[in-house]
N, C-alpha and C positions, 0 to 999 in steps of 0.2 A: 699333633701336626697342626690340625686346623683351629684348635687350639690356639695354637701360638699366631698361627693368622686372624683372626676371629680380636686376639688381642691385639695385634698389631695394630687391626685395622679400627676397632676400638679407638688406639689414642693414637693415633695417626696425629690430634692435633701438634705434638708433641717432638717432632719432626720439625714442623716449622715453625715452632712459638720464640722468637724474639728472648727472651728472658723467662728462665728453667728456675723456681726452689729447689729448694736442696733435694724434697723427695720429689718433684718429677723425674728428676735427673737422675735418681734414683730408681723409679722408673722406666724410665728410658733405658736403663744400661741392663735392668730384669728384663725389659721385651726383647733387648738386643742381643741380647747373651746366644752365643752361635751361630751370628746375621753377622758376620766381619763389614759388610756391606750398606748394611742399611745403619750402621757407624761410624760409615766414612761418610754416607748421605748427611747425619748432623753435623759432621765436624767441617765439612763444607762450606754448609747452610751459618754455622758460628764465622768462619771467616770471613762470609759473602754481610753478617750486619756486620764487622767488625771493619770492613771495608768503606761503611757508610756513615762510620762515627763519624761525630762533626769537629772530632778534637783528632784528627787526623786531618796534616796538609796539603795538599794536589803530589807533592811530587810522590811522597810515603804513599797517597794513596793508588797512585800510577803505576808504580813499584808492585807494589800490594795486587792491583789488579793483572798486571803481565803474569803472576807467578798462581795469581785462585786458574788466571786461564791455560796453563800451562798441565795445572794441576786434573785441570777438568776436563782435559784434553786427551789426559791418562786414561780415565775413565768409561770406554766410548758406551757404555750403557747406562749412564748420568748425562751422557750428551747433548741428547737432545729434550730433554727434564728440567735444563740450566743452558739454556739457549740462550736468553738474555742475557747472559754474562757478558757471549761475543757482541752484542749488540752499539755499535759508534760513540751511539747515543750517549750511554752510560761513562765513558772517557768524560764527554762533554758533562754530564751534570756533575760530572764528580771535582772540576776547577772552581765550582760553588760552596766545597768541604771551607774550604780556609779565609771566603770576602767577612768580613765581622762586621760590614753593610748591610748584609740580609739576615732577616729574621729568620727563625729557625720555621716557622708555617710562614703559610702564605694567606692568613686572617687580616694582615693589615693592607693587603693587596687586592682581597676578597672587599671589605670592608671601603675601602676608596673607590671601587669599582661600581659600588654599590649603585650611588648614585647617577650616573652612568647607565648604568642598566634601567633604572629605574626610568626615564626620562627616554631610552629607546625602545622599552614597548607601548606607552603611551602616542610617541610620532608615529609606531608603524604599524600600532592598530587597526584593522579592519572595522570602517564602521559600517551598522548597517540601517537599513530603514527601520522602522519603527511600524509594526502593522496594526 
């Protein structure tokens, strides 16, 4: 049993990794043999990742979120771990999934704010007298 616990701890990244290769999936199935609650945890995480997929429209995503919340509620042992699923801000974040004008990353936003931040640093910088 200690060997199994050590193996699960060593490969704990497989439970939260977004995309698994076929060999990683086989390794995960081998690790969780006889531990159905760990398989269920991975299954729930796959549904969370699918929820944040950009190909999904907002009404569909909100329906998926509702089902996911009901599903997580059924498992009391996992409720504290995945409490962010019940955050009210998650619903607001899902409304931006089908907005075509927003970029997939915030790189453009960061690039646009760079000049403003640079000016702000020079204006509010404290000046010291030279000794």
